[in-house]
N, C-alpha and C positions, 0 to 999 in steps of 0.2 A: 398481746398477740402471741399465739402459740408458735413454737418453732419446731420444725421437723428436720432432724439431722439425717442427711443422705450421704452415705459413704460411697466413694468412687475410686476407680483406678483407671489408668490409661495405658495404651500401648502405641508404639510407633509415634506418629506425629499428632495423634488425637489431642484436641484441646479440652481442658477441663470444662465440665458443665458450669453454667452461670445463671444467676437470676435474670429473667428477661428484662431487657432494657428497651424502652420505646425510643426508636431512633428518630430524632427531630433535629435537623432535617433528615428525611429518609422515609421509611415506610410508615412512620407515625404522623407524617404531614410536614408542613412548613412552619418554622418558628416565627416567620414574619407575618403569617396570617393569624392574628390574635382574635380574641372574642370581642370584636368591635365592628361597627358599621363598615360596609363595603368589603368585608372579609368572608371568603367562602369557609364553611365549616371544615375542620380538620379532624382526623381520627383522635388526636390527642385532646381535643375539646370534649370528647364523649366519655363521661365517667364510667358507664357500664362497659364500654369497650376497653378502656385502660385498666379497669379492675380485672377483666378477663384476660387481657393480653399480658399482664404482669404476674399472673398466677403460675407458679411452678418454675421450671428451669428450661433453658434453651441449649441446644448443641450447635456448635459452629463448625463449618466445613474447614478442615485443617490444611489442605494441600494448596501449594502455589499454583498447581496445574488445574486449570478450569475443566470441569466435566459438563457435558451437555447430553441430555437424554432427548433424542430426536424421534419424532413420529412422522414418517413420510408415507402418506396414503395408507395408513393403518399398519405399517411395518415399523416397529420401534428398533432403535439401535443406540448404543452407547458410544459417544464420541469423547474419548478420554485418552490423550497421549501421555499416559502415566509414566512412561519411561523417560519423559523429559523432566520429571520432577527433580529439582536440585536437592542435593544431600541424600538423605535416606529415602529411597523410592518406595512407593506402595507396591504391593504384590500384584495388583491388577484384578484381583477377584473381590475387591471391596464393593464394587458395583456389579449387579447381576440382574438379568431379566428372568421373570418367572416363565417357565416353559409351557405357555398356553398359546393357542392360535385363535384370534390375534393376541399379541402381547397386551396385557392389561395392567400389569404391576411390575415394579422393579424394587430392589432392595439395596440398602447401603449398610455395610458393616462399619459401625461407628468407631470401633477401637476403644470403646468406653464400657466399663462395667459399673453400673449403678446398682447399689444394693438398697432396696427399700427396707424400712424398719419392719419389725415383726408385725405380721397380720396386715401389711399394706401391699398393694400391687402398683406397678409402674404402668401408667397409661400414656400412649403417644397420641398426639393430635396435630393437625396442620399448624404450622407456626403462624402467629397473628399477622405477619407481613403478607401471607397469602391472601388475606381478606382485603388488603388495601392495594395489592399489586394490580396495575393496569396493563402490564406487558404480557401477562400470561406465562412468565418464565419462572415464577416462584414454585418450588417443589410442593407437592400436595401429599403430605404424610397421611397414611391411613390411621384410623383409630384402632388401637390394639392394646392389649393388656398382657404384661409379663409378670410372672411370680418371681421377681428378682431376689427374693430372700434366699432362694436356692439356685436360681438360673443365673450364671455368671457372665452373660454376654448380652449386650444391647444392640440389636439390629433394628433398622427402621424400614418399613415397607411403604412404598409410594405408589400413587396412581400414575400410570403412563399419561403423558400429555395428549390432548386431542390431535387428530391428524392435521398436519401442517404446522404444529406448534412444538415447542421445546422447553424443557426445564433446564436451568443453568445453576450449577454449584460453583461459587466463587470463594476464594480464601476469606475467612472471617465472617461470612454471611450465615445467619442462623437458618436452619432447615427443619426444625421440629420443636414443638412445645411438649414438655414432659411434666405431668402432674402425678401425684401419688394419692391413692384412694384406699380406704379400708377394704380389705379383701372380702369380708363376709357381710358387707352392707346389703340389705335388701330394702326395697321400696314398696310401700303399701298405700295406694291412693285411698283416701278417706273423704267422703263428702262432708263439706262444711255444714255445721248446724245452721238453721235458718237465721238466727241472730248474727252469726259470723258472716254469712253471705250478705246480709243486709248492711252490716258495718263496712265491709270491704267494697261493696257496690257503691255505697255513699262516698267512701274515701276516693274511689276511682273517679267518680263524677266531680267531686269537689277539687281534686288536684287538677283535673283537666280545665276546670273553670277558673282556676286561680293562679295558673303558672306564671303569668307576667307580674303578679303581685307578690308571689313568694320569691321569685328570682331576684338576685342582686345585680344581674347583668342581662340586658335584652339587646340583641343586635340583629341587623338584617344583612343578607348578602346583596351583591349588586342588583340582582333581579327581584329583590323584595322578599325572599324567603326569610321567615322569622325564626330566630333561635334564642335560647336562654339557658341559664344554668340552674333551673329549679331542681333538677334531680340531685345535683351536687349539694345544693343548699339543704334539701330535705335529708340527704344521707348524713350530713354532718349533724343535723338536729337529732336524727334517730340515734346516732352513736352517743350523743350526750344525754338525750331525754327519753329515748324509746319511742314507741308508737304514739303514746299520749302527746309527746312533744310535737310529732309530725302532725297529728290531728289539730293541735292548737295552732300551729303555724299556718296550716291550710285554712282553718276557720278565720284567722286574722286576715289572710289574703282575700278570702271571699268577702269579708266585711269591707275591705278597701275597694274591692271591685263594685260592690253594691253602692258604695258612696259615689263612685265614678259613674255608675249607671243607675241613677234613681228612676224608679218606675213611673209610668204615666206621663212622660215628657213628650211633647209634640216635636215634630221634625225641626221647626225653627228653634225650639228650646234646646234640642240636642246640639245643633250647630252653635248656639250661643254658649252652651256648656263647654264644648270643645274649644271655643275661643278663650274662655276663662282659663282652661288648663294651659293653653299655649302662652297666655300672659304670665302664668306662674312657672313657665319653663317645663311643664309636664307633657312632653311630646308623646310619650307612650300612651298616656291616658287619652289624649286627643286622637291619636291614631286608632285606638281601640273603638272610640265612638264612631269615627268615619268607617271603620271596618264593619261595625255592627249595622250602620245605615246601608252600606253597600250590600251586605248579605240580605237584609230585610227588603231592600229595594234596589235590585241590580241595575235598574235603569236610571238611577239618580246620578246624573253627571256631576252635580255640585260636590257630592261626597268624594268622587274620584279626583276632581280638580283640587279641592282643599287638601286632601291627603297628599296629592302630588307636591304641593307647595311646602307642606311640612317635611316630607322626606327629602326634598331638595335642600331644605335648610340644615339638615344634619348630614349632608354630603352624599346622599344616595341618588346620584344623577340619573343612572340608568333606570332605576325603579320609578323615579319621578316622571321621566319621559314616558315610560310604559303606562303609568296611571293617567297622565294627561292625554295620551293618545286614546285611551279608553273613554275619557270624558268627551273628546271630540267625536268619537264614534257614536256616543249616546246623544249628543246634541250637535249635529253637524251644521246647524244654522247659527250657532253661537260664535260670533267673531272673537269674544273674550277668550274662550278655551283655545282657539287656534292661535291667538296672540300669545297666550301663556305657554303653549307648546313651543312656539317659535322662540320665546325667551329662554326656555329650558334648553332647547337645542343649541341656541347661541352660546349659552354658558358651557355646554359640553363640547364646544368647538366643532359641531356638526353643521357647518355653515350652509352647505347646499340644501340640507333638509330644513334648516331654519328659514332660509329664503322662501322655500315652497310653502311652509306653514304661515309665514307672515304675509305673503302675497294672497293666500286664500282668506286670511283675516281681513285684509284691506278690500278684497272683492265684496265682502259683506258690509264693511264699514270703512269707506275710503278716506274719511276725514280724521282718522285716529292718528294724532301727531306722534304718540309714543311708538306705535307700530311702524309708522313711516321712518322714524329714527332708527329703530331696531333693524329694519330692512336695509337701510343705508349702511349700517354697521356690518351686516352679514355680507353685503356685496363688497364692501371695502376689504373685509378680511379674506374673502375668496380671491380678490384681485392681488392682495399681498402674498397669498400662498402660491400663486401661479409662478412657475419657473420662468426665468428670463427668456425672452423671445417666444413666449408661448403664443401659438397661433400664427407665427411667422414662418412661412414655408420658403426654403431656399430655392433659387432659380437655378436649374441644372444646365 
């Protein structure tokens, strides 16, 4: 790995620049939400984001006194009681609005001098936490380039927040990403040769068709969205073996997928194949078959039902209930799917909904002993959860 030496000096309370660190917990996501079933994807799960987010340096707000850039009905102002700063106080001109009507930009004098190496320029970009911020308060640094080989001052220009919103600068929080680029680099787009286009088109298609078989980890969020680490796996293979290694790994993934999806199978045979995978503990392969059936025949209630029971077995209760509800929608006269939905709702402790599903199943098949027992359990659990004296009205 090449290393770029960046010289710097600071003035006042300015903090030294540092390599960007993904904050977990923080703007990088939650450490508790790992890459496993029932976990929502987090920014730190995504290799392309983490690679981009950790490129270059970050600058941190150095003052104890919080500063807010507020936009009220299109009029921007700086709320910064800088005179309250303990110790060495700032001068007050570190923040400033550009003199335009209406205000669109403001700047911050960082108090830092970063000197790019010879023939490099400094480029500012929004800090990666801006892209994960849900509050709208993260400052939005503009893209800009400075020839800091001779320019000895780093100031950052920001976009004013939209009307009704504000940007907040707090002690120790990063506010800009800084990278360094060759000053005289030019870009010349060149059309690929036909054989290059064909090779990359094939690779794009093959990667898309083999992701679950290239990945070493496949998981679903509570609503059933599927995620995997195939990009990370292929990036490591490329670092070791180049493009040829990637193509080989993808080809092997495709071969595994073809083995899981042999051609010419009838619908009963596909269901039987999925059952075989489940007996071998291969839930991903079984779910892929059910997904393929659902896509080919969106009205096939059995595929929805069977997949619901599989995802329930790996702890995806919400996704299982969603799938089983879709099975009921597709076969409303089936007492089995309604009974299975009631069972799933019972397991999720959604007892009122379970009661409704089980009663609707019994309306179609009144003599089902298991459904009768499940209904009894749903009623008992609801009774247990009722607060004391529920339904008793005091006499005034």
